[in-house]
N, C-alpha and C positions, 0 to 999 in steps of 0.2 A: 504492501500500500503506500502511494507515495501522496498522501493528503490525511493530515490529521485534524479536527474539529475539538476544542475545548471551551469550558467556558470560565471566565476571569469576573472582577469588576473595578470598574474605576471609580473615582469620586468627585464628585461634582455640589460643593457646599458639604449641606448633612443628607443628600442622594448618592444612594451607591450605584447607579446605572449597569445593567449586564454591560459586559465585552465579550465578543467572538474571538478566540484567538485561533486564525487558521494556520497551518505548516506546510507548505509545498517542498516536495522534491523534484528539482524538473535536470537533465540532462545539460550539460555546458560546462564550462569554466567554474571549479570552486569560486561560489562568493554568498554571502549573508545579507540579508537585506530582510530593515522592519520597516512596513507602510503602516499607515492606518492615524497619523499626525503625533508621532511618540515625541516627548520631549528628551533632554538630554541624557538623564537619568535611565531614560526606557530603551533610547540608540545604545547607550553602553551596555546592556542586556549582552551582545554580543560574544564580548570578550568574557564576562562572568558565566554564561552558559557555555563556553567550550571550554574553558577552564574546568568547571565542574562536571563534566558530562567526560572530561578524559581522567580525569581523578579519581573519578569512581569506577573508571576499567571499561567505558562504552565506549564505543565507536561514534567519533564525529563525523559523519558522513562529507567525505569531497565529492560536493555537488554543489547544487547552484538550487541554492535555500533563500524561500522568502516565505517571512511570518507576516500575515496582516493582522492588525488589531480594529478589528468593526464594531460598532458604526466608526466610517474614517471620520468624518468629521467631529469626532468629539474626542479632547485634548487628552493623552495618556502621559501621566508623571508618575513617579518614585520607582523600585525596584521590586514593587509586587507581582509583575509579570513575568520573569525570572522563571520561577517554580512553572507556571502553564507553557511556556516557551519550550523549555530543557524536555517535559512532556510529550511535548506535540512532535520534537523532532526523532524523539524516541520512538512514536507509536508511528510516525509518517514513515521511518527509516527500518520497520519489522522488526526493532528492537522489545518493543513491547506491545503487549495485544492492545487495542483500540474500540473492541467490543464494549468496555464498560465507562471511555470517559465520559460519556454522556451524563449520566448519574450523579457527578460530581462536579464543585465549583473549585477551582484550586487560584493560591495567591501566596506568593512567598517571595522573598530575596536570596538569591543566593550568595555562598560564599566562593571564593576557589575551589575550597575542599569541598563543596556539596552539599556544605550545613547550612543547615535555613535560619535564616536572622529574620526579628521580628519585624511585624507591618504598622504602619497607623491606619487607622480606621477601620480597624478588624471587628468592631462592635457593628458598626452602620453595614458593613460586608457580609458578615452572619445575618444580619436583620433580613436583609433581601433574600440572599439565598434560601434560606428559609421559608420564605414565602414561596420562593420558586421549587421547593421540595425537594431539594439538593442538597445531598451533602458536602459541608466546606472542609477540604484540606487545606493545611495552614500552619504556619510553627508553630511546634511549640510554646515557643515564650509567648505568642498570642490569645494561646487557648483559654487564659482566664479570664481576660477581657470578652472575646466570644460568647462567652459561657453565660455572659447577662441574659442571653436571646434565650429565651424560656422554650422547652423543647426542643431545640434544633440541634442538630446531629451535625456533631464536630469531629473531627480527626484529627489529630494533633500528631507531626513529623519532626523531629530532628533533623534529618537528613534526607536526601533525595533519593539513597538506596531505600531509605523506610517505604517513602511514598511508591516507589517503583516495586518494592517486593509484596505490597499489596494489591495494585494493580494486576501483577501478574499470578496474584492469587496462593504465594510464596508463605508471606507472614503479615496477619491481618494486621491493619490500626487501630489500636483500641479508642470506642469515643469516649471523650472527655466527659467525669462524670462527676469532679466539684463541686461542691456548694460554690457561688459565685462569690457569695461575701457572707461576712458576722451579723445576727438580725439584734446586735444588740447598742444602747445608743451611740453614737459616734462621740470622742471624748473632746470635747471644749476648753478653752478657758473659761475659770468659776466667775461669774459676777461678785461673788463674794469676795475679791478680792480687791474691789474697789474700794476705797475707802470716804465717806461724803458723797457730794453729789447725787442729792437723792431726789433731785428735780431733773439731770440727768438720765439717770436709770430709769424715773416714769416716764419719760417722752422716748425709752428705747425704747419700754413694755410694749407703750401704746404704737410706736412704729412697728414693732414687730408682732402684735397681732392685725394692723389691718394691711400688712406691706406696703406702709408710708418711706418715702427718701426724707433723709434728715441732713443737717445740716449743723456741726457744733463749731462755734464761734467760743474765741478765749484764748488767755494767754499761755506762753507755753509753760509746759510742766503741772498742766491740770490734770490730766489724765484723758484727753482726749482719743487719742492711740489706745489707750489701755481699754478704753468704755467700747471702742468701735472692734476690737479683736475678740470679745466677749458678746457680740450682737449675736451670730453666729448658734451660740449655744441657749439661745433663750426663744429661737425661730422656733415652728413646729418640726415633727419631722417630716421627712419627706415621702412623699407617695411613689407607688411602684414606677407611674409613670413619668415621675418627675425624674428620680434617681435616673430612669433607662435614658432622659430625653441628656440631662446632664454630663452621662459617662459618656455617650455618643460626642457631647460636644469636645469633651474632655481631650476623646480620641484621635479628634482631627486638628488638635495643636501639636506646635511644635514639643510639647514635654511630655505628650503624651498622656497617657491615664493608667494611673494605677490601682489595682485590687481593691485595696486598703481605704480606699478613697470615696468606694463604694456608699449611696445614700449618707454621705457626709458635706454637707450645705459648702456649694465653692464659698472662699475668702482670699478675693484679689485686688492686688493692693499694690497696684504700680508705681515707678516712682516719678517725679514730675516731669522730669525728661524724657517720659513716654510719647511717641509721635503719634501722629494721626491714625495711621495703618496699624499703630500697637495696639491701638484702643479699640476702634472701630474694627479690622480687620483689611484684606486687602492683599494685593500681592497680581502676581502674572496667573499663578493658581490658587484664587480667593481663599485664603483659610479665616477661622474665624480672631476675632481681636478680644482683646480683655472685658471687654464688654458681653460678648458672648461666652465666653469661659466663665461669667458668671452668673450664666443662665440659674435661673431658682436657688440662687446664693447672695453675696454680699460684692460691690464693688468699693470699696475703699479707694478714696482720693485724699493722701493727706499733702498737707498745703496747697491749698486749694487753687489759690490765686499764682501761682510756680507756676502752674500749667498755661501754656501757651493758649491764648485767646480760640484760635481757631477750632483748636481739640476741645475745649470744652462745649466748645459752641456746636460740635457731632454728637454730644452727648440729648440735643433737646428734641428730634425725631424719636430716637428707642425709648428713653423715657416715657415718651406719650403711648406711642404703639406697641413699645415691645417685639420688635423685628430690625433686622438690618438688613437694608438690600446692599447688594458692594457689585457693581457695574462696573466692567473692563470691556475694552473695545472686542478681544475677543470670548470672553468669559463672564458668565454675571452668575453670583449665589445670592441665599438668601439664610442667615442664619436668625435664631429665635435671642433674644437679649430681655428677655423679663426677668431682669435681676432689681437688689433695692441698693439704691445708690446711698452710701452713706460719706459724709465727705466734711473735712476739719478744717480750721485756717485761725489765720492772728486774728487780732482787730486793726492792726496797725502796721506798716512796717517791721517797726523794732520788736512789735508784739507784745509789750504789757501797757497799752490802754486801758484805762478801769482799774488796772492791776494798785494792791494795798501799798505795794513799795514805793509808787511815784516814780518810776523811771524813767517813764514815756515822755520823749521830749517832740514827737512828732508833731507837726502843722497839722490845722482842719485841712488844708489843700493835701499832703503828703497821704492824709487816711482815707479822703474822697477818692485820688489816684488807685490808693492800693485796694481798694473795695471796689472802685470800677474796671479792673480788670473781671469780673466777673459780672455779666451781662443781666441786667433786668428779666427778658426774658427764663434765660435759665435757672434764677431764683425763684421765679414767678410757679418753675414745678417744682419747685423742693416741699414737701407736704411740709416738713416739721423743720424750723429754724427756731435752735437752741444756743442759750450762750449759758459760759459752761465756767463758771467763776475759779479763782485760785480757792482751795482748798483751805478749811479752817484749821490752825492748829489743834484746837481738841480733838476733831476728826483725823487727824492725820496720824495723832498719839495713842488713840485707841487702839486696844489689843483685840477686841471682840469682832467675829465676823461679819457682815451686812448679811444680807439675805441672799441666798444662792442662787445659783441661774435655774437649776431643777423647781423650786417654788416661783422662779418669775415665768417659767415654760411652762408649768400645768395652769398658769392662769391666760397664759397666751395661746394655748392648746385649747381652750375651754372656749374663749373668745374665735376662736379658728373656725372651729365647729360651726357657732352659733352661725357663722355668714356663709358656708357652703350650704348647710341645710334653708336656711334662709334663699337665699342668691344664687349658688351653685359659684360662687368668688370669691376670692377678695374685697374689701371695702376698696383697696383704690386702684381695682381694677373695673369699678361701675364707669357706663356710659353713664352720658347726660340725660338720657329718657332714665336711668335706673336709677339714678340719683333722687328724681321727683316720684320715685314710689317709695324708696327703702329711706331717703335720707331728708323725708320731710321733718323739723323741729316745730316744736308746740308755740302758741305765742309767746309767750313772753321771751322765750329762744327765739325767735323770729325778730322779733324788735331789738333785741341786743346785737341783733348781725346785721342788721338795716343800719344802727347806729355805726359798727364797727366800717363798713362798705363806706361809709361819707367819711370818717376820720383819718383810715388807715391807706384809703385808694384803692381800694381792693380788687382787681380784674375779673373775668367772672370765673378765668380758672380758678385764681386764690379762693373764691368766692364756693365755688365747687369743691376744693378740695378744703376747704374748712370743713362742710358739712359731711365731706367724707370722714376727715377725723372725728368728728363728732361722734359719727354713727360707731368710729372704733372705739370712742373714749363709754360709749357707751354700751358696747358688746363687752368690754372688761368688767363692769359693772354689772351686766346680764339685766338691762333696762331693754324695753322692748322699742321706748318711745327715745327722742331726743329731748333732754330736758336745758334748763336756762344753763345747768351746770356745766353740762359737757360741751356745748356751742362757747362758753366764756373760756374755759381751758382750752379748746382748740384756739381760741382768738390769739390767744396769747402766744401760741406757736406760730404765730405770723409777724413776728415782733421785727423783723426786718426788711418788712416790705417797703418802706420808706426810706430806711438806710439805704438801701442799693437802689 
């Protein structure tokens, strides 16, 4: 047989479209050609596959060899096509039976010795292979990630020879059956480590209950970063769908996915020197950025005004829509980005404005320019504005621990269940029509809200966010209606609308 056909997968955003690998041997001078819009790493498969076959004691055919990766208009990248190309050559040259190839999909990068190296995107490819009812053959190092797809038939292998022995019915590959992840609660830093900051702890609890974004403004050393690091520990546990979607995004990133991180809320904290592509995603082969890698988790931006303004402005659309669409001349991709933004900043360039030490010497113009680095539209999209003052000495010297994350998380979970049972989503995700239905305040609360709109010059967006925030406060108190106290507390979390 001079023609062999195998199945593999490409990656396009979060999708894994099927790629048919066709290998044809013909007469003529020896050559090795790969067609089908391959990128550089795919073209380099010629040398890796040749060395792997020779070192595995197979014969590399001295004929005209053509490999077609179909469909031809889909760009192919990475070394995952090494394994199907090598198997196609063996089947086309008669060194391997071709009658079983249609039952499997293959992906794996080959070393020069024939060992299989891990691949990116194993979770997304396994999911699509399972839907096509094919077993998926892949490197053993990627099997744990692929096992997150329930009921998928995964056949891990360490070397090319093991795959060939399985196809030749000499020694079968054993399906991967290990547990995907432990069912225990992930270990996060405990909120009990934070001393004082009662109001900040309360604001974090409200933000966690309703899925709201939050910004903390305060002098250096007041615990803003410490509070942010403990925020994932008070969030509700991830559902199966959330955990799988988050893991799939992690597997597409350059850092890959680690199985011990399954069901752990992502916490991404990029440096303020991060570029727009690093934050939002992109590249010639579009990959998710920090905001997508924080999907169903937390994106922490410390020293917010130090980020480039154009980088910060790119957060505006994802904060509203929960998705990122990346368009390039030849490639388009869309990634989910429903994250909780936690930001922190100093009140002025030196950081000590309002500090009891009286160190600040910044002029009003310097303070205005510093805060002006953050646009009004971006601040308008942040639900909770929180001032974090310096910790009092008596609180700092206390030895008794404060309330721990477990107790706060229990209240957050109860409020989260109320929202899901009532409206099927968190309060922060409510649309305008749903706000009118679920977030209507009583007469006294509505009167207070009218006064706040006039005095604080609240935009229509800020008005809706106050209502959603008040709904979360009421849910924490297990109240069906939104009263005066709930709206009053929500209004005080919009204190920076004038300042910015």
